[in-house]
N, CA, C and O atoms as CSV, one atom per row, in Angstrom:
chain,resi,resn,atom,element,x,y,z
A,1,MET,N,N,0.853,-1.163,0.000
A,1,MET,CA,C,0.000,0.000,0.000
A,1,MET,C,C,0.907,1.236,0.000
A,1,MET,O,O,1.813,1.340,0.826
A,2,PRO,N,N,0.661,2.173,-0.930
A,2,PRO,CA,C,1.545,3.336,-1.002
A,2,PRO,C,C,1.248,4.346,0.114
A,2,PRO,O,O,0.091,4.634,0.420
A,3,TYR,N,N,2.291,4.860,0.694
A,3,TYR,CA,C,2.177,5.876,1.724
A,3,TYR,C,C,2.909,7.123,1.251
A,3,TYR,O,O,3.882,7.041,0.502
A,4,THR,N,N,2.427,8.275,1.696
A,4,THR,CA,C,3.126,9.520,1.418
A,4,THR,C,C,3.683,10.051,2.724
A,4,THR,O,O,3.089,9.875,3.788
A,5,THR,N,N,4.813,10.692,2.630
A,5,THR,CA,C,5.448,11.256,3.812
A,5,THR,C,C,5.520,12.772,3.658
A,5,THR,O,O,5.994,13.278,2.641
A,6,GLU,N,N,5.050,13.486,4.667
A,6,GLU,CA,C,5.084,14.946,4.640
A,6,GLU,C,C,6.472,15.445,5.015
A,6,GLU,O,O,7.365,14.662,5.339
A,7,ASP,N,N,6.634,16.766,4.966
A,7,ASP,CA,C,7.922,17.382,5.292
A,7,ASP,C,C,8.335,17.102,6.737
A,7,ASP,O,O,9.523,16.968,7.032
A,8,ARG,N,N,7.362,17.014,7.628
A,8,ARG,CA,C,7.662,16.798,9.052
A,8,ARG,C,C,7.849,15.322,9.384
A,8,ARG,O,O,8.060,14.973,10.545
A,9,GLY,N,N,7.774,14.447,8.375
A,9,GLY,CA,C,7.970,13.030,8.613
A,9,GLY,C,C,6.686,12.277,8.924
A,9,GLY,O,O,6.737,11.080,9.206
A,10,LEU,N,N,5.526,12.946,8.881
A,10,LEU,CA,C,4.261,12.268,9.139
A,10,LEU,C,C,3.890,11.397,7.938
A,10,LEU,O,O,4.068,11.794,6.786
A,11,VAL,N,N,3.377,10.218,8.226
A,11,VAL,CA,C,2.997,9.287,7.169
A,11,VAL,C,C,1.489,9.367,6.972
A,11,VAL,O,O,0.724,9.309,7.935
A,12,ASN,N,N,1.072,9.500,5.727
A,12,ASN,CA,C,-0.347,9.544,5.380
A,12,ASN,C,C,-0.646,8.446,4.372
A,12,ASN,O,O,0.187,8.114,3.529
A,13,ASN,N,N,-1.834,7.894,4.470
A,13,ASN,CA,C,-2.261,6.840,3.562
A,13,ASN,C,C,-3.365,7.410,2.675
A,13,ASN,O,O,-4.548,7.305,2.996
A,14,PHE,N,N,-2.970,8.006,1.569
A,14,PHE,CA,C,-3.925,8.578,0.626
A,14,PHE,C,C,-4.130,7.623,-0.540
A,14,PHE,O,O,-3.270,6.797,-0.846
A,15,ALA,N,N,-5.269,7.750,-1.176
A,15,ALA,CA,C,-5.532,6.937,-2.358
A,15,ALA,C,C,-4.592,7.356,-3.485
A,15,ALA,O,O,-4.280,8.536,-3.639
A,16,ALA,N,N,-4.151,6.388,-4.260
A,16,ALA,CA,C,-3.288,6.682,-5.402
A,16,ALA,C,C,-4.136,7.309,-6.497
A,16,ALA,O,O,-5.162,6.750,-6.887
A,17,GLU,N,N,-3.719,8.454,-6.989
A,17,GLU,CA,C,-4.482,9.132,-8.031
A,17,GLU,C,C,-4.068,8.588,-9.393
A,17,GLU,O,O,-2.878,8.477,-9.687
A,18,PRO,N,N,-5.052,8.249,-10.222
A,18,PRO,CA,C,-4.715,7.737,-11.553
A,18,PRO,C,C,-4.208,8.872,-12.442
A,18,PRO,O,O,-4.515,10.043,-12.222
A,19,LYS,N,N,-3.433,8.495,-13.439
A,19,LYS,CA,C,-2.950,9.492,-14.395
A,19,LYS,C,C,-4.138,10.001,-15.198
A,19,LYS,O,O,-5.019,9.226,-15.573
A,20,SER,N,N,-4.162,11.283,-15.457
A,20,SER,CA,C,-5.255,11.866,-16.241
A,20,SER,C,C,-4.804,12.052,-17.679
A,20,SER,O,O,-3.612,12.173,-17.961
A,21,TYR,N,N,-5.758,12.074,-18.568
A,21,TYR,CA,C,-5.464,12.271,-19.986
A,21,TYR,C,C,-6.607,13.054,-20.608
A,21,TYR,O,O,-7.727,13.061,-20.096
A,22,ALA,N,N,-6.313,13.704,-21.702
A,22,ALA,CA,C,-7.326,14.483,-22.406
A,22,ALA,C,C,-8.157,13.552,-23.278
A,22,ALA,O,O,-7.623,12.658,-23.934
A,23,ALA,N,N,-9.451,13.767,-23.279
A,23,ALA,CA,C,-10.338,12.953,-24.102
A,23,ALA,C,C,-10.167,13.334,-25.569
A,23,ALA,O,O,-9.988,14.502,-25.912
A,24,GLU,N,N,-10.228,12.327,-26.411
A,24,GLU,CA,C,-10.122,12.563,-27.842
A,24,GLU,C,C,-11.521,12.722,-28.417
A,24,GLU,O,O,-12.458,12.079,-27.944
A,25,PRO,N,N,-11.680,13.577,-29.437
A,25,PRO,CA,C,-13.004,13.740,-30.037
A,25,PRO,C,C,-13.479,12.437,-30.695
A,25,PRO,O,O,-12.676,11.632,-31.167
A,26,ALA,N,N,-14.774,12.259,-30.711
A,26,ALA,CA,C,-15.355,11.036,-31.272
A,26,ALA,C,C,-15.149,10.997,-32.783
A,26,ALA,O,O,-15.203,12.022,-33.463
A,27,THR,N,N,-14.911,9.792,-33.289
A,27,THR,CA,C,-14.774,9.610,-34.726
A,27,THR,C,C,-16.160,9.488,-35.351
A,27,THR,O,O,-17.165,9.409,-34.644
A,28,GLY,N,N,-16.203,9.475,-36.659
A,28,GLY,CA,C,-17.488,9.345,-37.347
A,28,GLY,C,C,-18.199,8.061,-37.004
A,28,GLY,O,O,-19.420,8.048,-36.846
A,29,LYS,N,N,-17.444,6.970,-36.886
A,29,LYS,CA,C,-18.048,5.677,-36.552
A,29,LYS,C,C,-18.619,5.696,-35.149
A,29,LYS,O,O,-19.703,5.163,-34.914
A,30,GLN,N,N,-17.906,6.300,-34.217
A,30,GLN,CA,C,-18.393,6.383,-32.841
A,30,GLN,C,C,-19.648,7.253,-32.759
A,30,GLN,O,O,-20.570,6.943,-32.005
A,31,LYS,N,N,-19.684,8.328,-33.524
A,31,LYS,CA,C,-20.875,9.186,-33.534
A,31,LYS,C,C,-22.078,8.430,-34.082
A,31,LYS,O,O,-23.191,8.574,-33.577
A,32,THR,N,N,-21.852,7.622,-35.119
A,32,THR,CA,C,-22.942,6.835,-35.704
A,32,THR,C,C,-23.464,5.813,-34.703
A,32,THR,O,O,-24.674,5.631,-34.573
A,33,ILE,N,N,-22.557,5.146,-33.999
A,33,ILE,CA,C,-22.964,4.157,-32.990
A,33,ILE,C,C,-23.733,4.839,-31.865
A,33,ILE,O,O,-24.744,4.310,-31.401
A,34,ASN,N,N,-23.267,6.010,-31.418
A,34,ASN,CA,C,-23.957,6.738,-30.352
A,34,ASN,C,C,-25.361,7.154,-30.786
A,34,ASN,O,O,-26.306,7.070,-30.001
A,35,MET,N,N,-25.499,7.600,-32.024
A,35,MET,CA,C,-26.822,7.996,-32.514
A,35,MET,C,C,-27.753,6.782,-32.597
A,35,MET,O,O,-28.932,6.887,-32.258
A,36,ALA,N,N,-27.234,5.632,-33.044
A,36,ALA,CA,C,-28.054,4.427,-33.143
A,36,ALA,C,C,-28.496,3.959,-31.759
A,36,ALA,O,O,-29.649,3.567,-31.581
A,37,LEU,N,N,-27.594,3.994,-30.779
A,37,LEU,CA,C,-27.966,3.597,-29.419
A,37,LEU,C,C,-28.986,4.560,-28.818
A,37,LEU,O,O,-29.901,4.136,-28.113
A,38,THR,N,N,-28.832,5.843,-29.093
A,38,THR,CA,C,-29.799,6.834,-28.603
A,38,THR,C,C,-31.172,6.590,-29.205
A,38,THR,O,O,-32.181,6.617,-28.500
A,39,ALA,N,N,-31.209,6.353,-30.511
A,39,ALA,CA,C,-32.485,6.093,-31.184
A,39,ALA,C,C,-33.129,4.825,-30.646
A,39,ALA,O,O,-34.338,4.791,-30.417
A,40,ALA,N,N,-32.329,3.776,-30.441
A,40,ALA,CA,C,-32.868,2.521,-29.910
A,40,ALA,C,C,-33.418,2.732,-28.496
A,40,ALA,O,O,-34.455,2.168,-28.147
A,41,GLY,N,N,-32.741,3.530,-27.692
A,41,GLY,CA,C,-33.223,3.815,-26.339
A,41,GLY,C,C,-34.536,4.576,-26.353
A,41,GLY,O,O,-35.438,4.289,-25.565
A,42,VAL,N,N,-34.643,5.550,-27.251
A,42,VAL,CA,C,-35.885,6.325,-27.351
A,42,VAL,C,C,-37.033,5.423,-27.797
A,42,VAL,O,O,-38.131,5.496,-27.245
A,43,VAL,N,N,-36.784,4.580,-28.784
A,43,VAL,CA,C,-37.826,3.653,-29.254
A,43,VAL,C,C,-38.240,2.705,-28.132
A,43,VAL,O,O,-39.427,2.419,-27.975
A,44,LEU,N,N,-37.284,2.217,-27.356
A,44,LEU,CA,C,-37.595,1.317,-26.250
A,44,LEU,C,C,-38.463,2.001,-25.194
A,44,LEU,O,O,-39.449,1.425,-24.734
A,45,VAL,N,N,-38.103,3.216,-24.814
A,45,VAL,CA,C,-38.872,3.933,-23.787
A,45,VAL,C,C,-40.272,4.265,-24.287
A,45,VAL,O,O,-41.251,4.098,-23.560
A,46,VAL,N,N,-40.367,4.729,-25.514
A,46,VAL,CA,C,-41.687,5.055,-26.066
A,46,VAL,C,C,-42.532,3.792,-26.183
A,46,VAL,O,O,-43.729,3.809,-25.899
A,47,GLY,N,N,-41.905,2.699,-26.602
A,47,GLY,CA,C,-42.648,1.433,-26.698
A,47,GLY,C,C,-43.132,0.942,-25.340
A,47,GLY,O,O,-44.266,0.480,-25.220
A,48,LEU,N,N,-42.296,1.035,-24.329
A,48,LEU,CA,C,-42.709,0.614,-22.982
A,48,LEU,C,C,-43.825,1.508,-22.449
A,48,LEU,O,O,-44.747,1.025,-21.790
A,49,CYS,N,N,-43.749,2.790,-22.725
A,49,CYS,CA,C,-44.827,3.699,-22.290
A,49,CYS,C,C,-46.131,3.354,-23.019
A,49,CYS,O,O,-47.205,3.410,-22.421
A,50,ALA,N,N,-46.044,3.003,-24.287
A,50,ALA,CA,C,-47.244,2.630,-25.049
A,50,ALA,C,C,-47.849,1.346,-24.494
A,50,ALA,O,O,-49.069,1.246,-24.363
A,51,VAL,N,N,-47.023,0.376,-24.172
A,51,VAL,CA,C,-47.514,-0.876,-23.590
A,51,VAL,C,C,-48.152,-0.616,-22.228
A,51,VAL,O,O,-49.206,-1.171,-21.918
A,52,ALA,N,N,-47.520,0.221,-21.423
A,52,ALA,CA,C,-48.081,0.530,-20.105
A,52,ALA,C,C,-49.415,1.256,-20.241
A,52,ALA,O,O,-50.347,0.976,-19.487
A,53,ALA,N,N,-49.522,2.177,-21.182
A,53,ALA,CA,C,-50.779,2.899,-21.382
A,53,ALA,C,C,-51.867,1.965,-21.896
A,53,ALA,O,O,-53.033,2.114,-21.534
A,54,THR,N,N,-51.499,1.016,-22.728
A,54,THR,CA,C,-52.470,0.060,-23.279
A,54,THR,C,C,-52.991,-0.881,-22.177
A,54,THR,O,O,-54.177,-1.208,-22.143
A,55,LEU,N,N,-52.104,-1.303,-21.293
A,55,LEU,CA,C,-52.502,-2.242,-20.251
A,55,LEU,C,C,-53.225,-1.595,-19.081
A,55,LEU,O,O,-53.903,-2.282,-18.317
A,56,SER,N,N,-53.089,-0.290,-18.932
A,56,SER,CA,C,-53.734,0.343,-17.783
A,56,SER,C,C,-55.160,0.758,-18.062
A,56,SER,O,O,-55.827,1.304,-17.183
């Protein structure tokens, strides 16, 4: 387990911070997949609402 030591010699047990990186912009293929998943989600929610309204 990693420990950090302060200037005065005190030992602290902090969580290890992961390295950060800049996000890359989405490619055309990723944008197409995201749009398809969004459309499928909307169709699913609308369909479930229609079924619920029909059964109630």
